[in-house]
C-alpha positions, 0 to 999 in steps of 0.5 A, spaced: 942 478 447 945 484 444 946 484 436 950 489 432 948 488 424 953 491 419 948 492 413 949 498 408 942 498 405 937 498 411 930 500 409 923 500 412 917 498 408 916 506 406 922 505 402 922 502 395 928 496 397 928 490 400 926 489 407 929 483 410 934 486 415 928 490 418 923 485 418 928 480 421 930 485 426 923 487 428 921 480 430 928 479 434 926 485 438 919 483 439 923 476 442 926 481 447 933 482 444 937 489 443 938 490 436 943 495 433 943 496 425 949 500 423 947 503 416 948 508 410 943 512 406 941 508 400 938 512 394 932 506 394 931 506 402 927 511 406 932 513 411 934 520 411 940 524 414 942 531 415 948 530 420 954 525 419 951 520 424 944 520 426 941 515 431 934 513 429 929 508 431 924 504 427 919 499 431 925 498 437 931 497 432 936 502 433 939 504 427 946 508 426 945 512 420 952 514 417 950 519 412 954 516 406 949 516 400 950 510 395 946 509 389 946 504 383 947 510 378 954 512 381 960 510 377 964 504 379 969 507 383 965 512 386 961 506 389 967 503 391 969 509 395 962 509 398 963 502 400 970 504 403 967 510 407 962 505 410 967 500 412 972 505 415 966 509 419 962 503 421 969 500 424 968 505 430 962 502 432 965 495 431 969 497 437 965 502 441 958 498 441 956 493 446 954 486 443 954 479 444 955 478 437 955 481 431 953 480 423 956 483 417 952 483 411 955 482 404 955 484 399 959 488 398 965 484 401 968 491 404 962 490 409 966 484 412 971 489 415 967 492 421 965 484 423 973 483 423 974 489 427 969 486 432 972 479 432 979 480 433 979 487 437 973 486 441 973 478 441 965 478 439 963 472 435 962 474 428 956 471 423 957 473 416 951 474 412 952 472 404 947 476 400 951 476 394 957 471 392 962 477 392 967 478 389 966 473 384 959 476 382 963 483 381 969 480 377 964 476 373 960 481 371 966 486 369 965 491 375 972 489 378 977 489 373 984 491 376 988 485 378 990 488 385 983 490 387 981 483 385 986 480 389 985 484 395 977 482 395 979 475 395 983 476 401 978 480 404 973 474 403 977 469 405 979 472 412 971 473 413 970 466 412 976 464 416 973 469 422 966 467 422 963 463 427 957 461 422 955 463 415 948 465 413 947 465 405 941 467 402 940 461 397 942 454 397 947 455 391 951 460 395 951 455 401 954 450 396 959 454 393 962 456 400 962 449 402 966 447 396 971 453 396 971 453 404 970 446 407 971 448 414 965 454 414 959 452 418 954 455 413 946 455 412 941 458 408 936 463 410 933 466 403 930 472 402 923 472 405 916 475 404 911 479 408 905 474 407 900 479 410 902 485 406 902 482 399 896 477 400 891 482 402 887 485 397 887 493 396 883 498 393 885 499 386 882 505 384 887 510 388 892 508 383 894 509 376 894 502 372 895 501 365 888 500 362 890 493 359 893 487 362 900 487 364 907 483 366 910 487 372 918 488 373 920 492 380 927 493 381 934 495 378 933 497 371 940 495 368 944 491 365 945 485 370 937 485 370 937 484 363 932 490 362 933 490 355 929 483 354 923 486 357 923 492 352 924 487 346 918 483 348 914 489 348 916 490 341 914 483 339 908 484 342 906 490 339 908 486 332 903 481 334 898 486 335 897 484 342 897 491 344 892 489 350 899 486 354 903 491 357 910 491 360 910 495 366 917 497 370 917 500 376 924 502 379 930 506 377 937 504 374 943 505 369 938 503 363 932 507 365 933 513 361 935 510 355 930 505 355 924 510 356 928 514 350 928 508 345 920 506 347 918 514 346 922 513 339 919 507 337 912 509 339 912 503 344 906 505 348 905 498 351 912 499 355 911 503 361 917 505 366 915 508 373 919 511 378 920 507 384 914 507 390 914 505 397 913 497 398 906 499 401 904 502 395 908 497 390 903 491 393 897 493 389 901 493 382 904 486 383 897 483 385 894 486 379 899 483 374 898 477 370 905 475 371 911 478 375 918 478 371 924 476 375 930 477 369 937 476 370 943 476 365 946 469 364 951 468 369 953 463 374 954 467 380 947 470 378 944 463 378 945 463 386 941 470 387 935 470 391 931 476 389 926 479 394 921 480 388 920 473 387 918 472 394 913 478 394 910 475 388 909 468 390 906 472 397 901 476 392 899 469 388 902 471 382 906 467 377 913 468 376 917 468 369 924 468 370 931 467 367 936 463 372 938 456 371 940 455 379 935 454 385 930 458 383 929 454 376 928 448 381 923 451 385 919 454 379 919 447 376 918 443 382 912 447 385 909 449 378 909 457 380 911 460 373 916 459 367 923 459 366 925 462 359 932 464 356 934 471 357 936 472 350 929 470 347 924 475 348 919 472 343 918 466 348 917 471 353 912 475 349 909 468 347 908 466 355 905 472 357 900 471 351 898 464 354 897 467 361 893 473 358 889 468 353 888 463 359 887 466 365 885 459 369 893 457 368 895 464 371 890 463 377 892 456 378 899 458 378 897 464 383 894 459 388 900 454 388 905 461 389 901 463 395 902 456 398 909 456 397 910 463 400 906 461 406 910 454 407 917 456 406 918 464 405 914 467 411 918 472 414 917 470 421 919 463 420 925 465 416 927 470 422 926 465 427 930 460 423 936 465 423 935 467 430 936 460 432 943 460 429 945 466 432 942 463 439 947 457 438 953 461 437 952 466 443 951 459 447 957 456 444 961 463 446 958 463 453 961 456 454 968 458 451 
């Protein structure tokens, strides 16, 4: 089967970004399928390009790299412009690349445009992958305020669902939302996955610079949506309590990175450390050695449906998770007892939670064992790659029968 995958944020484990598409496509190639990913250059990925369009290959995955740079630090309108550039340029490949089916991965919702072009001009079956509930998320979080842009975004969203033979979401909450609003859609959830072998294999920690004391770790975007100020306030409370034996370690980049570093320096907050992004293969060691993995999100109905990569990687590393959402992740945490859910507006509770984990190692150890088992049972990347492939094969077979 020939698969063309439109996804703007492709990265391999050598980047500091999620590798869902790489992991899944690598498995599909191993199963004998021909896979081409059309992507752009995301600041946190390991992709580089010197020409406008470059053909690259990663473990058998053919990658069309469009030299359009995307960065979370860009102003909103500049980011929207990069989304539009990608959707227009990739539409050329929606017409010219041979494919038995195409996958369009959103957000942003503009990634659906090349999928629509392939569906209506080349008559290829479309699989629409929903990574975030766009445009609801962008609107709820205040990124899209213009009424005309909102109307256009909702119109494009509806058309993407209408044109899709099948919809893949990254969480049960997303699937429920889509079924409620678009009852005719065939939908199933295939959440983000974990590389069990990578995150569970213990590495030599002498090669990296770790804080001298215990630490909780946050990896990813350092910004408003990820409620990074919550982590700063918790570190400040830990110092006030005299618990300088517990660090807050942030590894990543984002809009609030510079200001939080300045605040920490001004306050003399030595237990609040921010590191630059590092490749996932190096990040593993830091996650494994933490007393807890932090998955904070600001209060939001849309964010309650999210599927953060760091959650599944932490489970695979056997580390307790401390998170803030009230959706399916909260249900998962409670059912399998692999961590804590804390109010994102209550840094004191976060500080007290970390103190408990530090002072009672057996609690974290028990949670870690359950975390690893949960990752193996439900979030192994090969299992989920095969689950999604099963949906693709069904669509392909149905199309052959038409």
